[in-house]
C-alpha positions, -999 to 999 in steps of 0.1 A, spaced: -227 -57 79 -266 -74 68 -268 -80 35 -304 -80 18 -305 -115 5 -317 -125 -28 -344 -150 -33 -355 -137 -69 -387 -128 -82 -405 -166 -71 -399 -164 -33 -419 -133 -40 -447 -140 -58 -452 -174 -39 -464 -147 -14 -491 -127 -30 -517 -122 -4 -515 -93 14 -521 -59 -4 -507 -39 -26 -476 -21 -21 -467 8 -45 -424 15 -49 -417 49 -59 -380 54 -67 -372 85 -86 -337 79 -103 -312 101 -119 -279 87 -131 -285 63 -103 -267 32 -121 -239 25 -98 -270 14 -71 -305 10 -87 -299 -27 -94 -286 -29 -62 -316 -10 -45 -339 -35 -68 -323 -68 -58 -331 -52 -24 -373 -51 -36 -366 -85 -53 -355 -102 -19 -385 -90 1 -402 -121 22 -436 -96 12 -442 -97 -25 -475 -83 -34 -455 -50 -48 -458 -29 -75 -424 -5 -81 -420 25 -103 -389 38 -115 -387 79 -128 -358 83 -146 -353 122 -139 -334 124 -172 -311 104 -169 -271 103 -187 -257 72 -173 -267 34 -182 -299 37 -152 -326 36 -177 -314 8 -196 -302 -11 -159 -339 -7 -147 -352 -14 -187 -334 -49 -181 -338 -56 -150 -380 -48 -156 -384 -70 -193 -382 -101 -165 -397 -90 -133 -437 -74 -145 -442 -59 -114 -410 -37 -123 -421 -3 -145 -398 26 -158 -409 55 -166 -389 82 -186 -396 119 -178 -391 140 -206 -372 166 -194 -351 168 -160 -380 180 -126 -357 173 -96 -368 140 -72 -401 159 -60 -415 160 -96 -402 119 -99 -414 116 -72 -448 129 -79 -444 114 -113 -448 80 -95 -475 89 -69 -496 92 -101 -493 60 -114 -490 42 -81 -522 19 -77 -510 4 -45 -528 13 -17 -499 18 4 -471 37 -10 -429 30 3 -405 51 -7 -368 39 -15 -339 65 -27 -324 50 -60 -289 42 -39 -300 26 -7 -313 -11 4 -338 -32 24 -336 -57 40 -360 -90 34 -378 -88 58 -387 -50 55 -422 -49 36 -437 -75 49 -431 -60 87 -435 -25 84 -473 -36 63 -485 -58 93 -467 -27 118 -489 -1 104 -522 -27 106 -513 -31 141 -510 1 146 -540 18 125 -508 40 114 -511 60 87 -476 66 79 -442 43 96 -412 48 94 -381 21 102 -347 24 122 -314 21 97 -280 20 99 -259 37 75 -234 24 53 -207 35 28 -210 39 -11 -191 6 -14 -214 -13 13 -179 -31 28 -194 -16 62 -220 -8 84 -231 19 105 -250 12 148 -284 13 152 -300 46 143 -331 43 163 -365 60 157 -391 76 183 -418 54 189 -450 81 174 -444 119 157 -465 146 159 -460 180 130 -449 203 164 -423 171 171 -413 163 132 -404 198 135 -378 194 155 -364 162 148 -340 144 118 -354 108 126 -381 100 97 -352 87 68 -370 88 33 -359 48 25 -380 37 55 -416 56 50 -445 37 42 -481 59 35 -519 44 37 -538 59 13 -564 48 24 -560 67 56 -540 98 40 -560 106 13 -543 121 -25 -512 135 -17 -482 148 -40 -450 164 -29 -444 203 -27 -413 211 -52 -389 217 -26 -352 206 -20 -366 188 7 -395 174 -3 -397 141 16 -395 166 50 -425 190 38 -446 158 26 -441 142 63 -445 177 76 -482 179 58 -497 144 64 -492 155 106 -504 188 104 -536 172 90 -540 155 129 -519 121 120 -494 109 133 -462 89 121 -454 59 138 -417 48 143 -414 6 141 -380 -4 161 -365 -30 139 -334 -28 114 -348 -26 84 -327 1 59 -297 8 48 -286 45 42 -262 50 20 -236 76 23 -230 89 -13 -204 110 -3 -211 140 -38 -250 139 -29 -261 169 -22 -285 150 -1 -262 140 21 -245 175 23 -247 186 63 -249 225 56 -268 230 27 -297 204 44 -296 226 67 -300 255 54 -333 238 38 -350 230 65 -345 261 79 -366 274 47 -384 247 49 -399 259 82 -401 298 73 -415 288 38 -432 264 32 -450 259 74 -443 296 74 -435 294 108 -427 323 131 -389 334 132 -388 326 171 -412 295 168 -387 282 135 -356 290 160 -365 269 190 -376 239 163 -338 247 144 -323 244 174 -340 207 190 -328 197 152 -295 208 148 -290 194 181 -309 158 176 -287 163 140 -258 162 155 -263 134 180 -273 111 148 -245 119 132 -214 120 155 -203 80 141 -206 68 112 
């Protein structure tokens, strides 16, 4: 497995020559992995970033870990919510605090490879993209193995995404200058709902076919539960997007086939 290379903040600060990227990390009882996630950002070859970690009332050592890292790196900010609101509320808290033109999403248990921000910002400028996502590999909790490369489509529109599972949250970057203000919808699949909301405006999601992210498969994580995830995809069709029953069924069939193919092996 290719591990994120820790290069420290000195290299990051030396490359502060691009537009500011605001990194949004919601955290709830994330003490096991949050340090690795933050370290993978500090290892980036692109150093013009700020990180907003929003703690959603964790009961473990998440806050103390993030606070210690923030004390050593002023680009990291810890925001503590007063009540637990779930991932959408935590992400919205971070979005409200973000100053960057670009928004990059990172889940607290995932990892970026060192050139992720550099390659993705370059790609978005070249494409004039409002939203982009990248290829990635899955890793187990221990991160001692690495799955096959999950390739991504070159381009997705609204109706394409309804039938696809291609966009992993920790691979996404959004250009707020092109999208305008946005916020997460309070639903189980708040990320999927947001991508659909943006693409419904006529925008396209551009796929960067480069291996830049490690998506950690955590055994007890609700978001990794395939059956429940499928149920919430269906609810997104019917309750959030308000699609007709026949069209929802057609989209769901395509979604299920693609999901089964994508997860046929680790």
